[in-house]
C-alpha positions as CSV (number, residue, x, y, z in Angstrom):
1,M,58.1,-23.3,-88.3
2,A,57.1,-20.2,-86.7
3,E,59.6,-18.4,-84.6
4,K,59.3,-18.3,-80.8
5,S,58.2,-15.0,-79.4
6,A,60.6,-13.2,-77.2
7,A,59.7,-12.3,-73.6
8,R,58.0,-8.9,-73.0
9,I,60.3,-6.4,-71.0
10,M,59.2,-5.4,-67.6
11,D,60.5,-1.9,-67.8
12,G,61.3,-0.9,-64.3
13,S,62.5,2.5,-65.6
14,V,59.5,3.6,-67.1
15,H,57.2,2.5,-64.2
16,A,59.5,4.1,-61.7
17,Q,59.3,7.5,-63.4
18,D,55.5,7.4,-63.3
19,L,55.7,6.5,-59.4
20,L,58.3,9.2,-59.1
21,A,56.0,11.6,-60.6
22,G,53.3,11.2,-58.1
23,Y,55.8,11.0,-55.2
24,A,57.2,14.4,-56.3
25,R,53.6,15.9,-56.2
26,R,53.2,14.6,-52.7
27,A,56.6,16.0,-51.8
28,A,55.5,19.5,-53.0
29,A,52.4,19.4,-51.1
30,F,54.2,18.2,-47.8
31,T,56.7,21.1,-48.3
32,A,54.0,23.7,-48.7
33,K,52.5,22.7,-45.6
34,A,55.4,21.7,-43.4
35,N,57.7,24.5,-44.7
36,R,60.5,22.1,-45.2
37,S,60.9,19.0,-47.5
38,P,60.7,15.5,-46.7
39,C,64.1,14.6,-45.5
40,L,66.2,11.4,-45.9
41,A,69.5,10.8,-43.9
42,A,72.0,8.4,-45.9
43,V,74.6,7.1,-43.7
44,L,77.7,5.6,-45.2
45,V,80.3,4.1,-43.2
46,G,83.7,4.1,-44.8
47,E,84.4,5.0,-48.4
48,D,83.6,2.1,-50.5
49,P,83.8,3.4,-53.9
50,S,80.5,1.5,-55.1
51,S,78.6,2.3,-51.9
52,L,79.4,6.1,-52.7
53,T,78.2,5.8,-56.1
54,Y,74.9,4.3,-54.9
55,V,74.4,6.9,-52.3
56,K,75.2,9.7,-54.8
57,M,72.7,8.4,-57.2
58,K,70.0,8.2,-54.8
59,Q,70.6,11.8,-53.6
60,R,70.1,12.8,-57.4
61,R,66.9,10.9,-57.5
62,C,65.7,12.1,-54.2
63,A,66.5,15.9,-55.2
64,Q,64.4,15.7,-58.6
65,A,61.4,14.4,-56.4
66,G,61.6,17.1,-54.0
67,V,63.2,15.1,-51.2
68,E,66.0,16.5,-49.3
69,V,69.2,14.1,-48.4
70,R,71.3,14.6,-45.5
71,F,74.4,12.7,-46.0
72,V,76.2,11.2,-42.9
73,G,79.6,10.0,-43.7
74,L,81.2,7.9,-40.8
75,P,84.9,6.8,-40.9
76,G,85.5,3.2,-42.0
77,T,87.1,2.5,-38.6
78,S,84.1,3.3,-36.8
79,T,83.0,0.8,-34.1
80,T,79.4,-0.8,-34.0
81,A,78.8,1.4,-31.0
82,Q,79.6,4.6,-32.7
83,V,77.6,3.6,-35.9
84,V,74.8,2.3,-33.6
85,G,75.0,5.9,-31.6
86,A,74.9,7.8,-34.8
87,V,71.9,6.3,-36.3
88,R,70.2,6.4,-32.8
89,V,70.7,10.3,-33.1
90,L,69.1,10.6,-36.5
91,S,66.3,8.4,-35.3
92,E,65.6,10.9,-32.5
93,D,66.0,13.9,-34.9
94,P,62.3,15.2,-35.6
95,A,63.7,17.1,-38.8
96,I,64.7,13.5,-40.2
97,D,61.9,11.5,-41.8
98,G,63.7,8.6,-43.1
99,I,67.1,6.7,-42.6
100,L,69.0,4.8,-45.2
101,L,72.0,2.9,-43.8
102,Q,73.9,2.0,-47.0
103,H,75.0,-1.5,-47.0
104,P,76.8,-3.7,-46.8
105,T,78.8,-2.0,-43.9
106,P,82.4,-2.8,-43.2
107,T,82.8,-6.4,-42.0
108,H,83.8,-5.3,-38.4
109,V,80.5,-3.4,-37.9
110,D,77.6,-5.5,-36.6
111,E,75.1,-4.5,-39.5
112,R,72.1,-6.0,-37.7
113,A,72.6,-3.9,-34.7
114,A,73.2,-1.0,-36.8
115,F,69.9,-1.5,-38.5
116,E,67.8,-2.1,-35.5
117,A,68.9,1.4,-34.1
118,I,66.6,2.8,-36.8
119,G,63.1,3.7,-35.5
120,P,60.5,1.8,-37.1
121,E,58.9,5.0,-38.1
122,K,62.0,5.8,-40.1
123,D,62.7,2.5,-41.4
124,V,62.0,3.6,-45.0
125,D,64.5,1.0,-46.3
126,G,62.5,-1.8,-44.7
127,V,65.7,-3.5,-42.9
128,T,64.6,-3.8,-39.4
129,M,63.1,-6.9,-37.6
130,H,60.1,-4.7,-37.1
131,S,59.6,-4.1,-40.7
132,F,60.1,-7.7,-41.7
133,A,57.5,-8.7,-39.1
134,S,55.0,-6.2,-40.6
135,M,55.7,-7.8,-43.9
136,A,55.3,-11.4,-42.7
137,F,52.1,-10.8,-40.9
138,N,50.7,-8.3,-43.6
139,L,50.6,-5.5,-41.1
140,P,51.0,-1.7,-42.0
141,G,54.7,-0.7,-42.1
142,F,57.7,-0.1,-44.4
143,A,58.4,-3.0,-46.7
144,S,62.0,-3.8,-48.0
145,C,62.4,-1.7,-51.0
146,T,63.6,-3.9,-53.8
147,P,60.8,-6.5,-53.0
148,A,58.2,-3.7,-52.8
149,G,59.4,-2.5,-56.0
150,I,59.2,-6.1,-57.6
151,M,55.4,-6.2,-56.5
152,H,54.6,-3.1,-57.9
153,L,56.3,-4.0,-61.2
154,L,54.3,-7.4,-61.3
155,D,51.1,-5.4,-60.4
156,A,52.1,-2.9,-63.5
157,Y,52.2,-6.0,-66.0
158,S,49.1,-7.5,-64.5
159,V,50.9,-10.5,-62.9
160,D,48.5,-11.8,-60.2
161,P,50.5,-14.0,-57.9
162,S,47.3,-15.9,-56.4
163,G,47.5,-19.5,-56.9
164,K,50.9,-19.5,-58.7
165,H,54.0,-21.2,-57.7
166,A,56.9,-18.5,-56.9
167,V,60.4,-19.7,-56.6
168,V,62.8,-17.3,-54.9
169,I,66.5,-18.1,-55.3
170,G,68.2,-16.3,-52.3
171,R,67.3,-15.8,-48.6
172,S,68.9,-12.4,-47.8
173,P,67.0,-10.6,-44.9
174,I,66.3,-7.5,-47.1
175,L,65.5,-9.2,-50.4
176,G,65.0,-13.0,-50.7
177,K,63.2,-13.5,-47.3
178,P,61.0,-10.6,-47.7
179,I,59.8,-10.9,-51.2
180,G,58.6,-14.5,-50.2
181,M,56.5,-12.9,-47.6
182,L,55.1,-10.6,-50.0
183,L,54.2,-13.1,-52.4
184,L,52.9,-15.4,-49.8
185,A,50.6,-12.5,-48.5
186,R,49.2,-12.2,-52.2
187,D,48.4,-16.0,-52.1
188,A,51.3,-17.5,-53.8
189,T,52.7,-20.6,-53.1
190,V,56.3,-19.8,-52.3
191,T,59.5,-22.1,-52.3
192,Y,62.7,-20.6,-51.2
193,C,66.0,-21.9,-52.8
194,H,69.6,-21.2,-51.3
195,S,73.2,-22.5,-51.6
196,H,72.3,-25.7,-50.0
197,T,69.1,-26.5,-52.2
198,R,69.6,-29.7,-54.1
199,G,68.1,-30.1,-57.6
200,L,67.9,-26.2,-58.2
201,S,67.2,-26.4,-61.9
202,E,64.3,-28.9,-61.3
203,I,62.7,-26.6,-58.7
204,V,63.0,-23.6,-61.1
205,R,61.4,-25.5,-63.8
206,T,58.2,-25.7,-61.6
207,A,58.1,-21.8,-61.2
208,D,55.3,-19.8,-62.7
209,I,57.1,-16.6,-61.1
210,L,60.9,-16.8,-60.5
211,V,62.6,-14.2,-58.3
212,A,66.4,-14.7,-58.7
213,A,68.1,-12.7,-55.9
214,V,71.3,-14.7,-55.0
215,G,74.0,-12.4,-56.6
216,K,75.8,-15.2,-58.9
217,P,76.0,-13.9,-62.5
218,R,73.9,-15.8,-65.0
219,I,73.4,-18.5,-62.7
220,V,69.9,-19.3,-64.0
221,R,69.9,-20.7,-67.7
222,G,67.2,-20.6,-70.2
223,H,66.4,-24.3,-70.3
224,W,65.7,-24.3,-66.4
225,L,62.6,-22.2,-66.7
226,K,59.0,-23.3,-67.4
227,P,57.6,-22.1,-70.6
228,G,55.9,-18.9,-70.1
229,A,57.1,-18.2,-66.5
230,V,57.6,-14.5,-65.3
231,V,61.2,-13.8,-64.4
232,V,62.4,-11.1,-62.0
233,D,66.3,-10.8,-62.0
234,A,67.1,-9.0,-58.8
235,G,71.0,-9.8,-59.3
236,Y,73.4,-7.2,-60.3
237,S,77.1,-8.0,-60.7
238,G,78.6,-5.2,-63.2
239,H,75.6,-4.7,-65.4
240,V,74.9,-8.6,-65.3
241,G,71.9,-10.3,-63.4
242,D,71.4,-13.9,-62.1
243,V,69.5,-14.8,-65.1
244,D,71.1,-15.5,-68.7
245,Q,69.0,-12.8,-70.4
246,E,69.3,-14.0,-73.9
247,E,68.5,-17.6,-73.1
248,A,65.5,-16.7,-70.7
249,S,64.1,-14.3,-73.1
250,A,63.2,-17.2,-75.4
251,V,61.4,-19.0,-72.7
252,A,59.6,-16.6,-70.4
253,S,56.7,-14.7,-71.0
254,L,57.9,-11.6,-69.1
255,I,61.3,-10.8,-67.7
256,T,63.1,-7.8,-65.9
257,P,66.1,-6.4,-67.7
258,V,69.5,-5.6,-65.9
259,P,70.1,-2.9,-65.7
260,G,66.7,-1.2,-66.0
261,G,64.4,-3.6,-64.1
262,V,64.3,-4.0,-60.5
263,G,67.0,-1.1,-59.7
264,P,64.9,1.9,-60.8
265,M,61.9,0.6,-58.8
266,T,64.0,-0.1,-55.5
267,I,65.0,3.7,-55.6
268,A,61.5,4.9,-56.4
269,M,60.0,2.8,-53.3
270,L,62.8,4.4,-51.2
271,I,61.7,7.9,-52.1
272,G,57.9,7.1,-51.8
273,Q,58.3,5.5,-48.5
274,T,60.4,8.6,-47.3
275,V,57.7,10.8,-48.3
276,T,55.1,8.6,-46.5
277,A,57.0,8.9,-43.3
278,A,57.1,12.6,-43.5
279,E,53.4,12.6,-44.1
280,Q,52.8,10.4,-41.1
281,S,55.1,12.3,-38.9
282,R,53.4,15.5,-39.7
283,A,50.1,14.0,-38.9
284,L,51.2,13.1,-35.2
285,T,52.4,16.6,-34.6
């Protein structure tokens, strides 16, 4: 009996590097014309070690692409009003092209209020209601970075969502919901699943494209999958994704690894949208 072929890996690290090379060229061209680099303000509330690590990693990647990062650290005791005020100041600063509010914020901070203080033209992380509406209505604007990265990765591997059944596990406002909107805009038929969904494995079995974005390690088992499905694992819990990678790789046709799949594409989108925001800002002056 012939052995089953393993799924092809959708290598986000390789494709992110290709994108970043182009963004770096655009950033250099902007710097030459504007006499300053594209600038991203990274706001961190408190000193959560994981969040601090993510911000520093983003700083390094931005620097490699010629994008300046202005780090704004706020005390963990900051009130919602103080965080909103700090973000509004950055939104009004013409030297700032994009704003990243590292999430999650401390539980006592109204994160949605803080997100909404970001001007739409500087929402390079795609977290505001304005950006979500733009995605939902297929209008110009900044997309949520992880969903945008997923769409780029699907395109890189010639996965056309049109006519396909896409199942999204998760409904967060910056990952699950927007990836469904982006897939719908590309003519996929989209089903959202969440913690109250009954018969999850049966629904997953119908997916031509599966996006797992619920944050529960290895919740998706290989026998849940439709043979030949495209599997995007957007979960991350200590180097473990939402999908049992070994089992899924024996069933799927394409799969993103964890790490090295969705993560690098997310950061690439953040950098690319910051460069775009800088270019758009200069065009208006």
